[in-house]
C-alpha positions as CSV (number, residue, x, y, z in Angstrom):
1,X,97.4,29.2,-216.5
2,X,96.2,32.8,-215.8
3,X,96.6,33.7,-212.2
4,X,96.7,37.5,-212.3
5,X,93.5,38.9,-210.8
6,X,93.0,42.6,-210.5
7,X,91.9,43.2,-206.9
8,X,89.8,46.0,-205.4
9,X,92.0,48.8,-204.1
10,X,90.7,48.5,-200.5
11,X,91.4,44.8,-200.3
12,X,95.0,45.0,-199.0
13,X,94.0,47.0,-196.0
14,X,91.1,44.7,-195.2
15,X,93.4,41.6,-195.5
16,X,96.0,43.2,-193.2
17,X,93.3,43.9,-190.5
18,X,91.9,40.4,-191.1
19,X,95.3,38.9,-190.4
20,X,95.8,41.0,-187.3
21,X,92.3,39.8,-186.1
22,X,93.3,36.2,-186.7
23,X,90.2,35.5,-188.9
24,X,91.0,32.6,-191.1
25,X,87.8,31.8,-193.0
26,X,88.0,34.8,-195.4
27,X,87.2,34.3,-199.1
28,X,90.1,34.0,-201.5
29,X,90.8,36.1,-204.6
30,X,89.3,33.6,-207.0
31,X,86.1,33.5,-205.1
32,X,86.1,37.3,-205.0
33,X,86.8,37.6,-208.8
34,X,83.7,35.4,-209.5
35,X,81.5,37.4,-207.1
36,X,82.6,40.6,-208.8
37,X,81.8,39.2,-212.2
38,X,78.3,38.0,-211.1
39,X,77.6,41.3,-209.4
40,X,78.5,43.1,-212.6
41,X,76.1,41.0,-214.6
42,X,73.1,42.4,-212.6
43,X,72.8,46.2,-213.1
44,X,70.6,47.8,-210.4
45,X,70.8,44.6,-208.3
46,X,69.8,43.9,-204.8
47,X,72.6,41.7,-203.3
48,X,72.6,39.8,-200.0
49,X,75.7,38.5,-198.4
50,X,75.2,36.2,-195.4
51,X,78.5,36.2,-193.5
52,X,80.3,39.5,-193.8
53,X,83.3,38.2,-192.0
54,X,85.8,41.1,-192.3
55,X,84.4,42.4,-195.6
56,X,86.7,40.7,-198.1
57,X,83.8,39.3,-200.2
58,X,81.8,42.5,-199.8
59,X,84.7,44.5,-201.2
60,X,84.7,42.3,-204.3
61,X,80.9,42.5,-204.7
62,X,81.1,46.3,-204.4
63,X,83.8,46.4,-207.0
64,X,81.5,44.7,-209.5
65,X,78.3,46.5,-208.6
66,X,77.0,49.5,-210.5
67,X,75.9,52.7,-208.8
68,X,72.2,51.6,-208.7
69,X,72.9,48.3,-206.9
70,X,72.8,47.7,-203.2
71,X,74.4,45.2,-200.9
72,X,73.1,44.0,-197.5
73,X,75.7,42.2,-195.5
74,X,74.8,40.1,-192.5
75,X,77.2,39.0,-189.7
76,X,76.7,37.8,-186.2
77,X,80.3,38.7,-185.1
78,X,80.5,42.5,-184.5
79,X,84.3,42.5,-184.1
80,X,84.7,41.0,-187.6
81,X,82.1,43.2,-189.2
82,X,83.7,46.3,-187.7
83,X,86.7,45.6,-190.0
84,X,84.4,45.7,-193.0
85,X,82.7,48.9,-191.7
86,X,86.0,50.6,-191.2
87,X,87.1,50.0,-194.8
88,X,84.0,50.0,-196.9
89,X,81.3,51.3,-194.6
90,X,81.3,54.8,-196.2
91,X,80.1,53.3,-199.5
92,X,76.4,54.3,-199.7
93,X,75.6,51.1,-201.6
94,X,76.3,48.8,-198.6
95,X,74.5,48.3,-195.4
96,X,75.6,46.1,-192.5
97,X,73.4,44.3,-190.1
98,X,74.9,42.5,-187.1
99,X,72.4,39.6,-186.6
100,X,72.1,35.9,-186.9
101,X,71.8,35.1,-190.6
102,X,68.9,32.7,-190.2
103,X,66.9,35.2,-188.1
104,X,67.6,37.8,-190.7
105,X,66.4,35.5,-193.5
106,X,63.2,34.8,-191.6
107,X,62.5,38.6,-191.5
108,X,62.9,39.1,-195.3
109,X,60.9,36.2,-196.8
110,X,58.8,38.8,-198.7
111,X,61.8,40.3,-200.4
112,X,63.9,39.2,-203.4
113,X,67.6,39.5,-204.1
114,X,69.3,39.2,-207.5
115,X,72.4,37.6,-205.9
116,X,72.7,35.8,-202.6
117,X,76.1,34.8,-201.4
118,X,75.8,32.4,-198.4
119,X,79.2,32.5,-196.9
120,X,78.3,31.1,-193.5
121,X,76.3,28.2,-192.0
122,X,73.1,30.3,-192.0
123,X,71.7,30.3,-195.5
124,X,73.8,27.2,-196.4
125,X,73.5,24.5,-193.8
126,X,70.9,26.2,-191.6
127,X,68.0,27.9,-193.2
128,X,68.8,26.8,-196.7
129,X,65.2,27.0,-197.9
130,X,64.9,30.5,-196.3
131,X,67.9,31.7,-198.4
132,X,66.7,30.1,-201.6
133,X,63.2,31.6,-201.1
134,X,64.7,35.2,-201.4
135,X,66.5,34.6,-204.7
136,X,64.8,36.4,-207.5
137,X,63.9,34.8,-210.8
138,X,67.2,34.8,-212.8
139,X,69.1,35.5,-209.6
140,X,72.2,33.8,-208.3
141,X,72.7,31.7,-205.2
142,X,76.4,31.1,-204.5
143,X,78.2,29.1,-201.8
144,X,81.8,28.4,-201.2
145,X,84.0,26.2,-198.9
146,X,82.9,22.9,-200.4
147,X,86.5,21.6,-200.5
148,X,88.2,20.7,-197.2
149,X,89.6,23.8,-195.5
150,X,92.0,24.0,-192.5
151,X,89.7,26.4,-190.6
152,X,86.5,24.3,-191.0
153,X,84.5,24.1,-187.8
154,X,83.6,20.7,-186.4
155,X,80.7,19.2,-188.3
156,X,81.3,21.1,-191.5
157,X,82.8,18.2,-193.6
158,X,79.9,15.7,-193.3
159,X,77.3,18.4,-194.2
160,X,78.9,19.3,-197.6
161,X,77.9,16.2,-199.7
162,X,74.3,16.3,-198.4
163,X,74.1,20.0,-199.2
164,X,75.5,19.6,-202.7
165,X,73.2,16.6,-203.4
166,X,70.2,18.6,-202.2
167,X,71.0,21.6,-204.4
168,X,71.7,19.5,-207.5
169,X,68.3,17.9,-207.1
170,X,66.3,21.1,-207.1
171,X,64.0,21.6,-210.0
172,X,63.6,25.4,-209.5
173,X,67.3,26.1,-210.0
174,X,70.0,25.3,-212.5
175,X,73.3,24.5,-210.7
176,X,77.0,24.3,-211.5
177,X,79.7,23.0,-209.2
178,X,83.0,24.7,-209.8
179,X,86.5,23.2,-209.1
180,X,87.6,26.7,-208.3
181,X,89.0,28.4,-205.2
182,X,87.6,26.7,-202.0
183,X,85.0,24.8,-204.0
184,X,82.1,26.8,-205.3
185,X,78.6,26.1,-206.4
186,X,76.5,28.6,-208.4
187,X,72.8,28.3,-208.9
188,X,70.3,30.3,-210.9
189,X,66.6,30.4,-210.1
190,X,64.4,29.4,-213.1
């Protein structure tokens, strides 16, 4: 099985700071590799990440984006987001907003994004419809952490089957569950 994944150059430094901070819900390399691939498939894309964390997923997204693409990354924990700003904040393609994800989604219902990565409860368990509303036609909606994880907060596990069932039942998206990384699901808006 192929396990070698070329990683963004900045990733090692972000991972080191993430470890020092004690942040345990960071995306793994297989998730990042898929995000990079999907970002590369959308030249000139508008990308939304809900849940910056420390910037690991953002680094992967930036690695796949072309020069005409942009990334908006939302996080409600300023200390975590500061790690991302330190390492990738000078990239003009990314902007960081420290705000509750659901509140942000409410404020952008008139906008469309070519890729939405919902890596937190907002946009996934809370405000799901708000997140799906902003996915452009032909755009991706991606979620992770569908398999049990040691760092799951209380209440996460019982929400997963309901979320998957709801997403699979949608008529306005095509969906695919992936037995990959932490358990992923990718949807494309019809």
